[in-house]
C-alpha positions as CSV (number, residue, x, y, z in Angstrom):
1,M,-12.5,-18.2,-11.3
2,N,-15.2,-16.5,-9.2
3,I,-14.2,-13.1,-7.8
4,K,-17.0,-13.0,-5.2
5,T,-16.0,-16.4,-3.9
6,N,-12.3,-15.4,-3.7
7,I,-13.1,-12.2,-1.9
8,D,-15.2,-14.1,0.6
9,Q,-12.4,-16.6,1.2
10,V,-9.9,-13.8,1.7
11,L,-12.2,-12.0,4.2
12,S,-12.7,-15.3,6.1
13,R,-8.9,-15.8,6.3
14,I,-8.5,-12.2,7.5
15,E,-11.0,-12.8,10.3
16,A,-9.5,-16.1,11.3
17,A,-6.0,-14.7,11.5
18,S,-7.3,-11.7,13.5
19,V,-9.0,-14.1,16.0
20,R,-6.0,-16.3,16.2
21,C,-3.6,-13.6,17.2
22,G,-6.1,-11.3,19.0
23,A,-5.6,-8.5,16.6
24,K,-7.5,-5.4,17.6
25,Q,-6.6,-3.1,14.7
26,P,-9.0,-2.5,11.7
27,I,-7.6,-4.2,8.6
28,R,-8.3,-2.8,5.1
29,L,-8.3,-5.1,2.1
30,I,-6.6,-3.5,-0.9
31,A,-7.4,-5.4,-4.1
32,V,-4.3,-5.3,-6.4
33,T,-5.6,-4.9,-9.9
34,K,-2.4,-4.6,-12.0
35,S,-2.6,-6.5,-15.2
36,H,-6.3,-7.1,-14.7
37,P,-8.9,-5.3,-16.8
38,L,-11.4,-2.7,-15.7
39,S,-14.2,-5.3,-15.8
40,H,-12.5,-7.1,-12.9
41,I,-12.4,-3.9,-10.9
42,V,-16.1,-3.3,-11.6
43,E,-16.9,-6.8,-10.5
44,A,-14.8,-6.6,-7.3
45,R,-16.5,-3.3,-6.4
46,R,-19.9,-4.9,-6.8
47,F,-18.8,-7.4,-4.2
48,G,-17.7,-4.9,-1.6
49,I,-14.1,-3.9,-2.6
50,T,-13.6,-0.2,-2.0
51,Q,-9.8,0.0,-2.3
52,I,-7.6,-1.0,-5.2
53,G,-3.9,-0.9,-5.8
54,E,-2.1,-0.3,-9.1
55,N,1.7,-0.5,-9.7
56,K,2.1,1.3,-13.0
57,V,1.0,4.8,-13.9
58,Q,0.9,4.1,-17.7
59,E,-1.4,1.1,-17.2
60,A,-3.6,3.2,-14.9
61,V,-3.9,6.0,-17.5
62,K,-5.6,3.5,-19.9
63,K,-7.6,1.7,-17.3
64,F,-8.9,4.6,-15.2
65,I,-10.3,6.6,-18.1
66,N,-13.7,5.0,-17.3
67,T,-13.5,4.5,-13.6
68,K,-15.6,7.5,-12.8
69,S,-18.5,5.2,-13.4
70,V,-17.2,3.1,-10.4
71,S,-18.4,5.0,-7.4
72,G,-16.9,4.6,-3.9
73,L,-13.5,3.4,-5.1
74,T,-10.2,4.6,-3.6
75,K,-7.3,4.2,-6.0
76,R,-4.0,3.6,-4.4
77,F,-0.6,3.8,-6.2
78,I,1.6,1.0,-4.8
79,G,4.4,0.7,-7.3
80,H,7.8,2.4,-7.9
81,L,7.0,6.0,-8.9
82,Q,9.3,7.7,-11.4
83,S,9.7,11.4,-11.0
84,N,8.4,12.2,-14.5
85,K,5.2,10.4,-13.7
86,I,4.3,12.4,-10.6
87,N,1.8,14.7,-12.3
88,K,-0.1,11.9,-13.9
89,C,0.0,9.9,-10.7
90,L,-1.5,12.8,-8.7
91,A,-4.3,13.2,-11.3
92,L,-5.2,9.5,-11.3
93,F,-4.7,8.3,-7.7
94,D,-6.2,9.2,-4.3
95,T,-3.1,8.0,-2.4
96,I,0.5,7.2,-3.1
97,D,1.5,4.3,-0.8
98,S,5.1,3.8,-2.0
99,V,7.1,7.0,-1.3
100,G,10.5,5.5,-0.9
101,S,12.9,8.5,-0.5
102,L,12.9,12.0,0.9
103,R,13.9,13.2,-2.6
104,L,10.7,11.7,-4.1
105,A,8.6,13.0,-1.1
106,N,9.9,16.5,-1.8
107,K,9.1,16.3,-5.5
108,I,5.6,15.0,-4.8
109,N,5.1,17.7,-2.2
110,N,6.1,20.5,-4.6
111,K,3.8,19.2,-7.4
112,A,0.9,18.9,-4.9
113,K,1.6,22.4,-3.7
114,N,1.4,23.7,-7.3
115,L,-1.9,22.0,-7.7
116,G,-3.3,23.3,-4.4
117,I,-3.8,19.8,-2.9
118,T,-2.5,17.6,-0.1
119,I,-2.0,14.0,-1.1
120,P,-2.1,11.1,1.5
121,V,0.9,8.9,1.3
122,L,2.7,6.0,2.9
123,L,6.5,5.8,3.2
124,G,7.9,2.7,1.5
125,V,10.6,1.0,3.6
126,N,13.0,-1.7,2.5
127,T,12.9,-3.8,5.6
128,T,14.6,-6.8,4.0
129,G,17.7,-5.1,2.7
130,E,17.3,-6.7,-0.8
131,A,19.2,-4.7,-3.4
132,Q,16.5,-5.1,-6.0
133,K,13.9,-3.3,-3.8
134,S,13.5,0.5,-3.5
135,G,12.5,2.3,-0.4
136,F,13.9,4.1,2.7
137,S,16.4,2.1,4.7
138,P,15.0,1.5,8.2
139,R,18.0,3.5,9.4
140,E,16.9,6.7,7.6
141,T,14.7,7.9,10.4
142,E,15.7,11.5,10.0
143,S,14.7,11.5,6.4
144,M,11.4,9.8,7.1
145,L,10.6,12.4,9.9
146,A,11.5,15.2,7.5
147,A,9.0,13.7,5.0
148,T,6.3,13.8,7.7
149,N,6.8,17.5,8.1
150,L,6.1,18.4,4.4
151,K,3.0,20.5,4.1
152,N,1.4,19.1,0.9
153,I,1.8,15.4,1.6
154,S,0.1,13.7,4.6
155,V,2.1,10.7,5.8
156,G,-0.3,8.2,7.3
157,G,2.1,5.3,7.9
158,L,4.6,2.9,6.4
159,M,4.6,0.2,3.8
160,T,6.9,-2.8,3.1
161,V,7.2,-5.9,1.0
162,G,8.2,-9.2,2.6
163,P,11.3,-11.1,1.4
164,L,11.4,-12.5,-2.1
165,N,12.2,-15.9,-0.9
166,Q,9.0,-16.0,1.2
167,D,10.8,-17.6,4.2
168,T,8.3,-17.2,7.0
169,T,10.9,-16.4,9.7
170,E,12.4,-13.7,7.5
171,T,8.9,-12.4,6.6
172,R,7.9,-12.1,10.2
173,A,11.2,-10.3,11.0
174,A,10.7,-7.8,8.1
175,F,7.1,-7.0,9.3
176,K,8.1,-6.7,12.9
177,K,10.9,-4.3,11.9
178,L,8.3,-2.1,10.2
179,R,6.1,-2.1,13.2
180,N,9.0,-1.2,15.5
181,L,10.0,1.5,13.1
182,K,6.5,3.1,13.2
183,E,6.7,3.1,17.0
184,E,10.2,4.7,17.0
185,L,9.1,7.4,14.5
186,N,6.0,8.2,16.6
187,K,8.2,8.6,19.7
188,Q,10.5,11.0,17.9
189,S,7.7,13.1,16.2
190,P,5.5,15.5,18.1
191,G,3.0,15.7,15.3
192,R,0.1,13.5,14.2
193,P,1.1,9.9,14.9
194,L,1.6,7.4,12.1
195,S,-1.2,4.8,12.3
196,E,-1.0,2.7,9.1
197,L,1.1,-0.4,8.4
198,S,0.7,-1.8,4.9
199,M,2.3,-5.2,5.0
200,G,1.2,-8.5,3.7
201,M,0.2,-9.9,0.2
202,T,-1.4,-13.1,-1.0
203,G,1.4,-15.3,0.3
204,D,2.1,-13.7,3.7
205,F,-0.8,-11.5,4.7
206,E,-1.7,-13.6,7.8
207,I,1.8,-13.0,9.1
208,G,1.3,-9.3,8.4
209,I,-1.9,-9.3,10.4
210,E,-0.2,-11.1,13.3
211,E,2.5,-8.4,13.3
212,G,0.0,-5.5,13.3
213,S,-0.8,-4.8,9.6
214,T,-3.7,-2.4,9.0
215,M,-3.7,-2.9,5.2
216,I,-3.1,-6.0,3.2
217,R,-2.5,-5.9,-0.6
218,I,-4.1,-8.9,-2.3
219,G,-4.0,-9.6,-6.0
220,T,-3.6,-13.3,-7.0
221,A,-6.0,-14.6,-4.2
222,I,-8.8,-12.4,-5.6
223,F,-8.2,-12.2,-9.4
224,G,-6.0,-15.2,-10.1
225,E,-2.7,-15.0,-11.9
226,R,-2.1,-11.9,-13.8
227,G,-3.8,-11.7,-17.1
228,T,-6.0,-14.8,-16.4
229,R,-9.7,-15.0,-15.6
């Protein structure tokens, strides 16, 4: 496996998808590094990756002990965050992209306030209705708007995961629902508009781009299957 070649191929597919659908929005590539060693992160950074996503705080604790040597890297938490891991998460990550409830948003806000910081976040939304997924229900607009008004978190947008069955019609519907939700929230909120849509992974990121994604989260297409090289 050649990480540089894989990154180049993903970037080419991003460009091709953008041209096909006439996408105007900037698209950030988040390299998902869970279950991959720090050496892969260092290599990816050498070939232009500036944003990485990790799913587990405990794995990040071990992995990120040496990442200060990797300059220009934004570390994004993209997994399910347990309340007892908030302090560690705030110490390790630059953003939390998976805030899936008002209760969790309030807890993060309070911890951030105690630390004297404001943490950028995305609100995670369960647009497929699958029971095994966490996240706000698309109907919880009041709770999402309440989260945007908290002082020590800065909500930049929304995040979702496509359906587990990877059906393209259902995937497109899930992504379209997130885009429509962002527009609805912006109409209801007088504050800073939400601008980010994080949707699309290795198997469906081109659909994400077509539906307005500004961030795609790619692991396998860059690093191969988890734990392999």
